[in-house]
N, C-alpha and C positions, 0 to 999 in steps of 0.2 A: 327752867328758871335761870336767869342771868346771874353771874357771879359779881360780887362787889367790885372786883378789879375792873370789870368791863365798864361799869358806870364811871369809875374814877378815870379810866383811860380816855373815855370819850368826853367827859364834862369837867374833869379836874383841871385846874390851872397848871400850865407847864411853860418853862422857858423855851422859846423858839431858838434852836441852835443857830449860831452865826459862824462866820469864817474863823477858825482857830488862830490865835496869835502864835506865830512860828517861833522856834528857838532863835532864829536869826533876828527876829523883831525884838525879842526879849533882850538879846545881847545889845542891840542898837540902843534900846531904852536905857539899859544899864550904863552904857558908854556915855550917854547924854547926862545921866544923873551923877555919875561917879567921876567922870573925866579920866577913867582908866582906859588902858588899851584893850583892844579886842582879845589879844592873846592872854592878857592877865585875867580877864573875866572868864574866858573859856577854861583856862587853867584852874582858876578858883572853883568854878562849877564842877570840873572833873574831880578835884580833890574833895569837894563836899560830897559828891556821889560816893567816893571811896570811903570816906569816914562814916557816912550813913549806912552803907552796905556792910562794912565790918561790924558796926555796932548791932545792926539788926540781925546779922548772921549769928551773933552770939546771944540773941534773945533780948537785947536791951531796948528799952524805949528811948528814942532820941528826942531830947527836948532842946529846941533851938532858943537862942536868947530872945527872940521876938515873940515867944509864946506859942509858936507852931510846934507840933510834935508828930513823930512817926512811931507807930506801934505795930510790932509784928503779931499776926494772929495765925492760927492754924485751922484749916478745914478738916473735916472728918477723914478725908483721904490722905492727910498728912502734908498737903501742899501749903506753902506759906503765902499769906497775903499781907499787905501793909495798909493799915488804916492811917490816914493823914488828917490831922486836925489843924486847921488854919488858925492863925493868930486871932483870938476872939475880938480884938479891937478892929482888925481889918474886916471881919465878918459883920460887925455892927455898922461900920461905915458903908459897906456894900449894901446892906439892907436899907440904910437911910437914903441912899441916892441911886438905887438901881435904875438903869435906863434901858435895859434890854427889853426885847419884845416878849410878851406873854400871851400864849394861846389860852383862850377862855379866861381872860383877865377879869371879866365881870363876875366870875365864880370864886375869886380869891376871898377867903374867909367864910365861905358857905359851909354849913354843917354837912355831915355825912347824910343825914336824913334829907336835906335839900337836894343834894346831888342825886340820891336814889329816886327822889320824887321826879326829877327831870327825866331820868331814864324811864321810869314807869309811865310817865306821860307820853313819851315818844314811842315806847315799846310796850303797849298794854298787854300784849299776848306773851311777853317774856319779862315779867317783873324781876326785880333784884331779889335774890334769895337772902333772907336776913336770918 
């Protein structure tokens, strides 16, 4: 019997990764938008890292003025991870005008039952375990 995750991995919609935007490209964009020097932007980003690190180290959630926030969480083994929530307004705008490529785009909005039916049709000897 196939597991649910196998069906989702094969037929579920996923964003096709593209070339990452590098740190240098981000700095160039910020220079264009702010008219600040490269040095001042690099310095500000370094200071922001320091402020966020100090606060998270003390267990604080860091709330940015634009609605973004960083929250420390702990795994069972005691290691710390940081959950990042992007500004909700930015997320809404991304959803409204997303132009990236999507694998299995025709399956966006399909129910779990529909995805499993696709798997079962292609693999009748290995149906999804429900």
